[in-house]
N, C-alpha and C positions, 0 to 999 in steps of 0.2 A: 445500526446494530449496536455498536459500542464506541464511545469516544475516549481516546487516550490523550486528547489535546491538553488537558490541564496538567499532565505529568510528563510532558515531553522534555527530554534532555536533548537540545538541538545539536549537541556535539556527538550524540550517539543515537541518531534517528533509527538505526538498525534495531535498537532495543524496542522501539515502538512497533516496528514491523513484526518482530518476534512475539511480542505480547499479543498482537492481533492474531497471528498464526496459532498461538497456544489457546487463545480464547475461542476461536472458531473450531479448532480440533476438539476441544473439551465440551463445547456446548452445541455444536452443529456438525457432527462427524460426517453427515451425508453431503456436506458442501465440499466441493473439490477445489474451488478457487476463492481467494479473498483479495480485497483491494484496500488501499489506503487512499482516502479522499480528504482534502482540506487539511493536509499535513498530520492527521492523527485520528481521523474517523475510520473505524474498521467496518467494512462491509463484506458480505460473503454471499455466495450462491453456488448452485450445483454445477453451473458451467458459465461460459462467457460467450455470448452470441455474436459479438462484434469484433472486427479486427483490432488487435491491440496497437495503438499508436501512442507515442510518447509526447502527446500535446499537453502543455501546461503541467508537466511533471518536473520535479526538481531532484537533484542528487544530494548527497550529504554535504556538498560545498555550496548548496543553493543555486547551482548552475542548472540550466535545462538538461534533462536527460537526453542522451544521444542514442539514436538507433544503432549506431556503429559499436556501441558498448553495452551489449545486452546483460553483461554480468554486473553492471552498476546497480547499487542499492538506490532505489528511488521512492518517492512519495508523490501522490497526486496533490495538486494544489486545489484551489477553490473550484468546485464543480468538475473535477477531474479525478478519475481513479487510476492508480497504478496497480495493475492486477498481477497477483502471484498465484502459482498453482502448486 
């Protein structure tokens, strides 16, 4: 959909997530979910059909996202989406 990879501030990955959310809301208001893939690619859809697993996703410290900490800001790595609604 849109790549924000060239402008990522790695110390503020939450800004990339916010940019994706704003882009999806402004351009695709019918989409209810969006995901960050490959650290900065923004993808969106009307729903998410698969169970959400935190495989190959990283947090703001570049550590793997933990299922036990759902409030953690995360990004999908290569070939992985971290999905937000």
